[in-house]
ROPAFI-330867 format. One record per atom (N, C-alpha, C): residue number from 1; residue in three letters; x, y, z. Coordinates in Angstrom, 3 decimals. Example, Ala and Ser with C-alpha at 12.3 -4.5 7.8 and 13.67 -1.06 7.14 Angstrom:
% residues 2
R   seq   type         xx         yy         zz
R     1    ala     13.190     -5.690      7.800
R     1    ala     12.300     -4.500      7.800
R     1    ala     13.200     -3.300      7.800
R     2    ser     12.850     -2.250      7.080
R     2    ser     13.670     -1.060      7.140
R     2    ser     12.900      0.030      7.870
% end
This chain:
% residues 167
R   seq   type         xx         yy         zz
R     1    unk    106.398    106.073    101.835
R     1    unk    105.262    105.402    101.065
R     1    unk    104.795    106.268     99.986
R     2    unk    104.588    105.697     99.022
R     2    unk    104.027    106.566     97.763
R     2    unk    102.471    106.412     97.921
R     3    unk    101.742    107.591     97.709
R     3    unk    100.243    107.607     97.951
R     3    unk     99.731    108.395     96.791
R     4    unk     98.803    107.699     96.089
R     4    unk     97.965    108.457     95.025
R     4    unk     96.691    108.712     95.500
R     5    unk     96.271    109.995     95.169
R     5    unk     94.883    110.504     95.365
R     5    unk     94.138    110.573     94.017
R     6    unk     92.908    110.247     93.952
R     6    unk     92.260    110.242     92.727
R     6    unk     90.949    111.018     92.895
R     7    unk     90.711    112.007     92.027
R     7    unk     89.458    112.861     92.041
R     7    unk     88.582    112.354     90.735
R     8    unk     87.725    111.421     91.035
R     8    unk     86.937    110.903     89.791
R     8    unk     86.183    111.898     89.075
R     9    unk     86.143    111.643     87.831
R     9    unk     85.307    112.542     86.854
R     9    unk     85.197    111.957     85.596
R    10    unk     84.130    111.870     84.944
R    10    unk     84.030    111.428     83.503
R    10    unk     84.734    112.020     82.515
R    11    unk     84.719    113.420     82.497
R    11    unk     85.537    114.067     81.491
R    11    unk     86.827    114.323     81.915
R    12    unk     87.360    114.606     83.165
R    12    unk     88.624    114.823     83.596
R    12    unk     88.717    113.926     85.049
R    13    unk     89.535    113.007     85.059
R    13    unk     89.894    112.285     86.277
R    13    unk     91.204    112.875     86.866
R    14    unk     91.186    113.524     87.986
R    14    unk     92.474    114.037     88.345
R    14    unk     93.107    112.960     89.274
R    15    unk     94.525    113.037     89.169
R    15    unk     95.312    112.163     90.031
R    15    unk     96.495    112.998     90.507
R    16    unk     96.953    112.615     91.679
R    16    unk     98.265    113.343     92.212
R    16    unk     98.915    112.217     93.242
R    17    unk    100.244    112.216     92.940
R    17    unk    101.003    111.175     93.610
R    17    unk    102.024    111.977     94.373
R    18    unk    102.129    111.436     95.808
R    18    unk    103.046    112.176     96.803
R    18    unk    103.829    110.931     97.414
R    19    unk    104.985    111.403     98.138
R    19    unk    105.843    110.514     98.831
R    19    unk    105.584    111.015    100.226
R    20    unk    105.472    109.911    101.240
R    20    unk    105.470    110.240    102.558
R    20    unk    106.496    109.499    103.146
R    21    unk    107.267    110.307    104.006
R    21    unk    108.528    109.755    104.839
R    21    unk    108.340    110.322    106.159
R    22    unk    107.870    109.661    107.079
R    22    unk    107.546    110.191    108.432
R    22    unk    106.382    111.111    108.214
R    23    unk    106.609    112.457    108.775
R    23    unk    105.607    113.482    108.632
R    23    unk    106.044    114.410    107.374
R    24    unk    106.947    114.038    106.564
R    24    unk    107.351    114.771    105.470
R    24    unk    106.634    114.303    104.159
R    25    unk    105.962    115.257    103.402
R    25    unk    105.381    114.927    102.146
R    25    unk    106.048    115.654    101.114
R    26    unk    106.200    114.814     99.988
R    26    unk    106.947    115.369     98.805
R    26    unk    106.035    115.148     97.598
R    27    unk    105.835    116.261     96.728
R    27    unk    105.146    115.961     95.389
R    27    unk    105.828    115.159     94.511
R    28    unk    105.362    114.183     94.028
R    28    unk    106.037    113.405     92.856
R    28    unk    105.441    113.737     91.554
R    29    unk    104.082    113.742     91.220
R    29    unk    103.480    114.043     89.994
R    29    unk    102.094    114.280     90.080
R    30    unk    101.385    114.881     89.277
R    30    unk     99.970    115.155     89.289
R    30    unk     99.656    115.352     87.696
R    31    unk     98.534    115.018     87.517
R    31    unk     97.862    115.127     86.089
R    31    unk     96.465    114.829     86.044
R    32    unk     95.974    114.748     84.704
R    32    unk     94.514    114.561     84.495
R    32    unk     94.447    113.260     83.419
R    33    unk     93.487    112.564     83.617
R    33    unk     92.993    111.406     82.654
R    33    unk     91.840    112.145     82.092
R    34    unk     91.972    112.248     80.670
R    34    unk     90.992    112.953     79.843
R    34    unk     90.117    112.052     79.079
R    35    unk     88.840    111.673     79.280
R    35    unk     88.153    110.642     78.524
R    35    unk     88.242    111.079     76.991
R    36    unk     88.292    110.002     76.116
R    36    unk     88.134    110.319     74.787
R    36    unk     87.110    109.430     74.119
R    37    unk     86.418    109.813     73.291
R    37    unk     85.255    109.310     72.617
R    37    unk     83.851    109.727     73.070
R    38    unk     82.952    109.367     72.292
R    38    unk     81.566    109.928     72.631
R    38    unk     80.662    108.848     73.323
R    39    unk     80.984    107.588     73.116
R    39    unk     80.371    106.416     73.768
R    39    unk     80.726    106.355     75.198
R    40    unk     79.740    106.172     76.165
R    40    unk     80.127    105.926     77.496
R    40    unk     81.234    104.975     77.755
R    41    unk     81.047    103.639     77.115
R    41    unk     81.849    102.501     77.425
R    41    unk     83.201    102.973     76.952
R    42    unk     83.421    103.584     75.811
R    42    unk     84.640    104.051     75.323
R    42    unk     85.489    105.066     76.175
R    43    unk     84.627    105.868     76.712
R    43    unk     85.103    106.935     77.556
R    43    unk     85.730    106.277     78.894
R    44    unk     84.983    105.381     79.430
R    44    unk     85.330    104.598     80.747
R    44    unk     86.620    103.780     80.331
R    45    unk     86.642    103.165     79.251
R    45    unk     87.727    102.373     78.897
R    45    unk     89.118    103.296     78.824
R    46    unk     88.956    104.505     78.226
R    46    unk     89.971    105.369     78.081
R    46    unk     90.563    106.037     79.283
R    47    unk     89.589    106.271     80.398
R    47    unk     89.972    106.466     81.758
R    47    unk     90.763    105.316     82.407
R    48    unk     90.207    104.246     82.347
R    48    unk     90.801    102.941     82.888
R    48    unk     92.240    102.857     82.210
R    49    unk     92.476    102.988     80.949
R    49    unk     93.763    102.685     80.429
R    49    unk     94.731    103.805     80.789
R    50    unk     94.351    105.059     80.958
R    50    unk     95.148    106.148     81.221
R    50    unk     95.668    106.013     82.742
R    51    unk     94.623    105.714     83.645
R    51    unk     94.972    105.626     85.096
R    51    unk     95.899    104.435     85.367
R    52    unk     95.624    103.357     84.536
R    52    unk     96.510    102.122     84.607
R    52    unk     97.945    102.625     84.263
R    53    unk     98.012    103.302     83.268
R    53    unk     99.335    103.739     82.832
R    53    unk    100.083    104.568     84.059
R    54    unk     99.320    105.452     84.665
R    54    unk     99.786    106.232     85.777
R    54    unk    100.312    105.202     86.916
R    55    unk     99.563    104.261     87.177
R    55    unk     99.944    103.237     88.187
R    55    unk    101.164    102.520     87.848
R    56    unk    101.335    102.242     86.623
R    56    unk    102.506    101.465     86.182
R    56    unk    103.837    102.508     86.362
R    57    unk    103.503    103.749     85.848
R    57    unk    104.644    104.612     85.965
R    57    unk    105.168    105.098     87.411
R    58    unk    104.173    105.325     88.276
R    58    unk    104.569    105.818     89.696
R    58    unk    104.448    104.810     90.779
R    59    unk    103.969    103.608     90.556
R    59    unk    103.868    102.396     91.397
R    59    unk    103.391    102.818     92.954
R    60    unk    102.322    103.501     93.124
R    60    unk    101.870    103.821     94.519
R    60    unk    101.540    102.646     95.288
R    61    unk    101.862    102.931     96.678
R    61    unk    101.687    101.790     97.568
R    61    unk    100.395    101.938     98.412
R    62    unk     99.788    103.133     98.174
R    62    unk     98.490    103.366     98.922
R    62    unk     97.655    104.334     97.961
R    63    unk     96.396    104.266     98.124
R    63    unk     95.406    104.867     97.235
R    63    unk     94.381    105.385     98.005
R    64    unk     93.782    106.572     97.576
R    64    unk     92.537    107.104     98.147
R    64    unk     91.635    107.808     96.947
R    65    unk     90.397    107.723     97.139
R    65    unk     89.467    108.090     96.178
R    65    unk     88.421    108.970     96.800
R    66    unk     88.042    110.073     96.265
R    66    unk     87.074    110.978     96.709
R    66    unk     85.619    110.202     96.649
R    67    unk     84.766    110.436     97.661
R    67    unk     83.452    109.757     97.457
R    67    unk     82.544    110.650     96.526
R    68    unk     81.657    110.020     95.979
R    68    unk     80.756    110.696     95.037
R    68    unk     79.858    111.750     95.752
R    69    unk     79.750    112.903     95.263
R    69    unk     78.854    113.936     95.884
R    69    unk     77.631    113.680     95.000
R    70    unk     76.429    113.434     95.769
R    70    unk     75.214    113.236     95.195
R    70    unk     74.491    114.515     95.066
R    71    unk     73.970    114.908     93.878
R    71    unk     73.500    116.217     93.549
R    71    unk     72.114    115.912     92.993
R    72    unk     71.346    117.055     92.593
R    72    unk     70.088    116.863     91.968
R    72    unk     69.987    116.224     90.535
R    73    unk     71.025    116.162     90.036
R    73    unk     71.063    115.678     88.637
R    73    unk     71.377    114.140     88.775
R    74    unk     70.349    113.160     88.796
R    74    unk     70.577    111.893     89.111
R    74    unk     71.385    111.178     88.006
R    75    unk     71.079    111.585     86.708
R    75    unk     71.839    110.899     85.511
R    75    unk     73.344    111.321     85.667
R    76    unk     73.562    112.661     85.953
R    76    unk     74.774    113.056     86.157
R    76    unk     75.689    112.331     87.270
R    77    unk     74.940    112.117     88.351
R    77    unk     75.458    111.360     89.446
R    77    unk     75.741    109.882     89.210
R    78    unk     75.114    109.267     88.399
R    78    unk     75.220    107.921     88.094
R    78    unk     76.413    107.897     87.112
R    79    unk     76.571    108.807     86.099
R    79    unk     77.810    108.834     85.364
R    79    unk     79.109    109.021     86.037
R    80    unk     79.003    109.934     87.026
R    80    unk     80.172    110.191     87.974
R    80    unk     80.411    109.029     88.801
R    81    unk     79.477    108.287     89.186
R    81    unk     79.593    106.920     89.802
R    81    unk     80.310    105.965     89.068
R    82    unk     80.062    105.893     87.717
R    82    unk     80.733    105.083     86.819
R    82    unk     82.302    105.209     86.694
R    83    unk     82.507    106.623     86.672
R    83    unk     83.970    107.007     86.568
R    83    unk     84.745    106.703     87.798
R    84    unk     83.749    106.911     89.057
R    84    unk     84.354    106.442     90.245
R    84    unk     84.669    105.004     90.421
R    85    unk     83.808    104.195     89.671
R    85    unk     84.159    102.676     89.603
R    85    unk     85.591    102.427     89.026
R    86    unk     85.841    103.146     87.984
R    86    unk     87.165    103.039     87.318
R    86    unk     88.326    103.415     88.320
R    87    unk     87.923    104.750     89.038
R    87    unk     88.942    105.113     90.102
R    87    unk     89.262    104.079     91.220
R    88    unk     88.156    103.296     91.560
R    88    unk     88.311    102.145     92.509
R    88    unk     88.866    100.960     91.998
R    89    unk     88.553    100.580     90.673
R    89    unk     88.954     99.325     90.126
R    89    unk     90.623     99.208     89.890
R    90    unk     91.169    100.381     89.294
R    90    unk     92.657    100.336     88.928
R    90    unk     93.431    100.108     90.244
R    91    unk     93.100    100.728     91.389
R    91    unk     94.055    100.536     92.534
R    91    unk     93.723     99.242     93.172
R    92    unk     92.258     98.798     93.023
R    92    unk     92.022     97.378     93.560
R    92    unk     92.672     96.345     92.930
R    93    unk     92.837     96.597     91.563
R    93    unk     93.558     95.572     90.669
R    93    unk     94.956     95.509     90.913
R    94    unk     95.652     96.659     91.394
R    94    unk     96.943     96.686     91.714
R    94    unk     97.274     96.136     93.162
R    95    unk     96.136     95.736     93.763
R    95    unk     96.307     95.093     95.218
R    95    unk     96.262     95.959     96.348
R    96    unk     95.843     97.201     96.054
R    96    unk     95.888     98.260     97.125
R    96    unk     94.642     98.386     97.840
R    97    unk     94.641     98.551     99.268
R    97    unk     93.473     99.006    100.124
R    97    unk     93.272    100.490     99.619
R    98    unk     91.995    100.875     99.529
R    98    unk     91.630    102.210     99.146
R    98    unk     90.865    103.034    100.170
R    99    unk     91.501    104.006    100.469
R    99    unk     90.796    104.979    101.402
R    99    unk     89.711    105.845    100.624
R   100    unk     88.725    106.142    101.204
R   100    unk     87.630    106.917    100.618
R   100    unk     87.173    108.023    101.609
R   101    unk     87.247    109.149    100.890
R   101    unk     86.966    110.500    101.679
R   101    unk     85.833    111.228    101.160
R   102    unk     85.037    111.788    102.002
R   102    unk     84.029    112.715    101.498
R   102    unk     84.690    114.004    101.215
R   103    unk     84.076    114.641    100.107
R   103    unk     84.631    115.905     99.570
R   103    unk     84.812    117.027    100.869
R   104    unk     83.836    117.091    101.706
R   104    unk     83.878    118.070    102.773
R   104    unk     85.110    117.623    103.728
R   105    unk     85.296    116.372    103.998
R   105    unk     86.344    115.863    104.802
R   105    unk     87.754    116.273    104.274
R   106    unk     87.981    116.234    102.961
R   106    unk     89.189    116.627    102.334
R   106    unk     89.221    118.132    102.344
R   107    unk     88.459    118.738    101.940
R   107    unk     88.340    120.343    102.234
R   107    unk     88.706    120.856    103.622
R   108    unk     88.153    120.133    104.659
R   108    unk     88.388    120.479    105.968
R   108    unk     89.944    120.203    106.354
R   109    unk     90.263    118.932    105.916
R   109    unk     91.651    118.684    106.315
R   109    unk     92.819    119.525    105.540
R   110    unk     92.451    120.094    104.347
R   110    unk     93.363    120.766    103.620
R   110    unk     93.260    122.202    103.758
R   111    unk     92.047    122.845    103.771
R   111    unk     91.839    124.363    104.062
R   111    unk     91.456    124.622    105.243
R   112    unk     90.681    123.778    106.020
R   112    unk     90.309    124.078    107.345
R   112    unk     88.720    124.259    107.593
R   113    unk     88.111    124.389    106.342
R   113    unk     86.706    124.395    106.268
R   113    unk     86.108    123.375    105.243
R   114    unk     84.955    122.885    105.603
R   114    unk     84.278    121.905    104.833
R   114    unk     83.697    122.273    103.376
R   115    unk     83.546    123.558    103.266
R   115    unk     82.945    124.216    102.241
R   115    unk     83.872    125.097    101.338
R   116    unk     85.058    124.612    101.264
R   116    unk     86.025    125.518    100.653
R   116    unk     85.745    125.342     98.997
R   117    unk     86.320    126.430     98.294
R   117    unk     86.155    126.485     96.828
R   117    unk     87.370    125.636     96.396
R   118    unk     87.267    125.365     95.028
R   118    unk     88.331    124.810     94.323
R   118    unk     89.691    125.609     94.383
R   119    unk     89.487    126.891     94.104
R   119    unk     90.831    127.703     93.971
R   119    unk     91.387    127.748     95.455
R   120    unk     90.659    127.687     96.512
R   120    unk     91.270    127.558     97.787
R   120    unk     92.082    126.341     98.039
R   121    unk     91.517    125.177     97.621
R   121    unk     92.214    123.976     97.685
R   121    unk     93.422    124.052     96.816
R   122    unk     93.474    124.618     95.683
R   122    unk     94.711    124.790     94.766
R   122    unk     95.718    125.598     95.502
R   123    unk     95.155    126.685     96.161
R   123    unk     96.021    127.620     96.816
R   123    unk     96.942    126.828     98.100
R   124    unk     96.066    126.039     98.817
R   124    unk     96.569    125.425     99.791
R   124    unk     97.694    124.237     99.618
R   125    unk     97.275    123.653     98.311
R   125    unk     98.304    122.557     97.910
R   125    unk     99.480    123.325     97.448
R   126    unk     99.418    124.571     96.823
R   126    unk    100.555    125.325     96.566
R   126    unk    101.426    125.649     97.729
R   127    unk    100.799    125.784     98.823
R   127    unk    101.448    126.019    100.148
R   127    unk    102.161    124.667    100.489
R   128    unk    101.629    123.508    100.454
R   128    unk    102.143    122.353    100.893
R   128    unk    103.247    121.970     99.836
R   129    unk    103.091    122.208     98.666
R   129    unk    104.176    121.900     97.766
R   129    unk    104.494    123.183     96.829
R   130    unk    105.464    124.005     97.324
R   130    unk    105.700    125.269     96.661
R   130    unk    106.350    124.911     95.452
R   131    unk    106.164    125.805     94.331
R   131    unk    106.662    125.596     93.137
R   131    unk    106.110    124.529     92.260
R   132    unk    105.104    123.764     92.728
R   132    unk    104.619    122.560     91.945
R   132    unk    103.598    123.136     90.949
R   133    unk    103.877    122.784     89.657
R   133    unk    102.838    123.234     88.572
R   133    unk    101.821    122.196     88.732
R   134    unk    100.533    122.818     88.784
R   134    unk     99.309    121.800     88.965
R   134    unk     98.734    121.718     87.399
R   135    unk     98.268    120.436     87.074
R   135    unk     97.688    120.163     85.861
R   135    unk     96.190    120.806     85.716
R   136    unk     95.662    121.159     86.834
R   136    unk     94.345    121.766     86.814
R   136    unk     93.594    121.496     88.235
R   137    unk     92.403    122.332     88.338
R   137    unk     91.775    121.957     89.612
R   137    unk     91.552    120.527     90.130
R   138    unk     91.271    119.564     89.150
R   138    unk     90.937    118.314     89.439
R   138    unk     92.317    117.582     89.971
R   139    unk     93.429    117.936     89.467
R   139    unk     94.608    117.434     89.951
R   139    unk     94.983    117.947     91.179
R   140    unk     94.597    119.379     91.483
R   140    unk     94.872    119.821     92.840
R   140    unk     94.051    119.149     93.942
R   141    unk     92.721    118.835     93.425
R   141    unk     91.841    118.107     94.340
R   141    unk     92.566    116.713     94.608
R   142    unk     93.025    116.032     93.660
R   142    unk     93.530    114.712     93.808
R   142    unk     94.720    114.735     94.826
R   143    unk     95.561    115.708     94.638
R   143    unk     96.722    115.953     95.667
R   143    unk     96.240    116.116     96.952
R   144    unk     95.121    117.009     97.136
R   144    unk     94.428    117.041     98.427
R   144    unk     94.028    115.706     99.081
R   145    unk     93.379    114.942     98.194
R   145    unk     93.133    113.607     98.639
R   145    unk     94.158    112.673     99.193
R   146    unk     95.281    112.774     98.335
R   146    unk     96.422    112.081     98.689
R   146    unk     97.110    112.577    100.012
R   147    unk     97.132    113.802    100.209
R   147    unk     97.607    114.437    101.504
R   147    unk     96.719    113.920    102.759
R   148    unk     95.400    114.016    102.543
R   148    unk     94.377    113.627    103.472
R   148    unk     94.699    112.136    103.820
R   149    unk     94.830    111.316    102.992
R   149    unk     94.940    109.975    103.087
R   149    unk     96.503    109.648    103.923
R   150    unk     97.367    110.382    103.343
R   150    unk     98.668    110.264    103.983
R   150    unk     98.638    110.601    105.592
R   151    unk     98.035    111.793    105.792
R   151    unk     97.795    112.129    107.401
R   151    unk     97.050    110.931    107.989
R   152    unk     95.969    110.446    107.320
R   152    unk     95.161    109.343    108.043
R   152    unk     96.131    108.075    108.207
R   153    unk     96.819    107.775    107.246
R   153    unk     97.747    106.765    107.279
R   153    unk     98.767    106.802    108.610
R   154    unk     99.336    107.961    108.624
R   154    unk    100.251    108.380    109.679
R   154    unk     99.568    108.289    110.971
R   155    unk     98.389    108.813    111.171
R   155    unk     97.617    108.818    112.438
R   155    unk     97.220    107.393    112.922
R   156    unk     97.075    106.511    111.878
R   156    unk     96.707    105.087    112.203
R   156    unk     97.799    104.462    112.644
R   157    unk     99.014    104.700    112.029
R   157    unk    100.297    104.048    112.340
R   157    unk    100.677    104.343    113.801
R   158    unk    100.537    105.642    114.216
R   158    unk    100.981    106.019    115.525
R   158    unk     99.917    105.390    116.469
R   159    unk     98.656    105.486    116.199
R   159    unk     97.836    104.585    117.188
R   159    unk     98.068    103.146    117.339
R   160    unk     98.417    102.411    116.122
R   160    unk     98.674    101.026    116.280
R   160    unk    100.175    100.962    117.042
R   161    unk    100.943    101.906    116.862
R   161    unk    102.355    101.806    117.680
R   161    unk    102.098    101.889    119.270
R   162    unk    101.226    102.861    119.492
R   162    unk    100.976    103.146    120.917
R   162    unk    100.107    101.959    121.612
R   163    unk     99.211    101.436    120.819
R   163    unk     98.568    100.138    121.334
R   163    unk     99.491     99.202    121.440
R   164    unk    100.322     98.873    120.633
R   164    unk    101.251     97.816    120.752
R   164    unk    102.426     98.009    121.897
R   165    unk    102.662     99.291    122.242
R   165    unk    103.556     99.662    123.370
R   165    unk    102.678     99.357    124.691
R   166    unk    101.458     99.681    124.748
R   166    unk    100.778     99.478    125.963
R   166    unk    100.432     98.008    126.250
R   167    unk    100.539     97.156    125.213
R   167    unk    100.082     95.670    125.365
R   167    unk    101.364     94.957    126.187
% end
């Protein structure tokens, strides 16, 4: 199953695509959608078009998006929420169910602690996928989201199989 992870951002929206075959995960691609323009609407449209192109190119079968981290800057949080709307819209338009994960849950799943730094996430992604060139910290975060979702899907599948066997 091909899984895409998306790390929403208004300036840089990170994405990472992996392939899951049983318990084996393989890196397919990662990158950044960088917004263009000064007007918010134009920037959001730019992100939408770029992410749509990623979906057409890699054809993911599952998607996951990081939940918005609410901070003291209300205006910044709202703008990030709008970018997150784009990150949710594209997979929904492709007909995919979307997993959503809190930043601390992703960090704990990948690094082992919920308050890991970006460089720690990038390091652990490098261990998961040796030799992979990361497009940047946001792409590393997106791959971490994809890995977290893949593990969640695998656990859910095992649980469903166990319930089916018990019935």
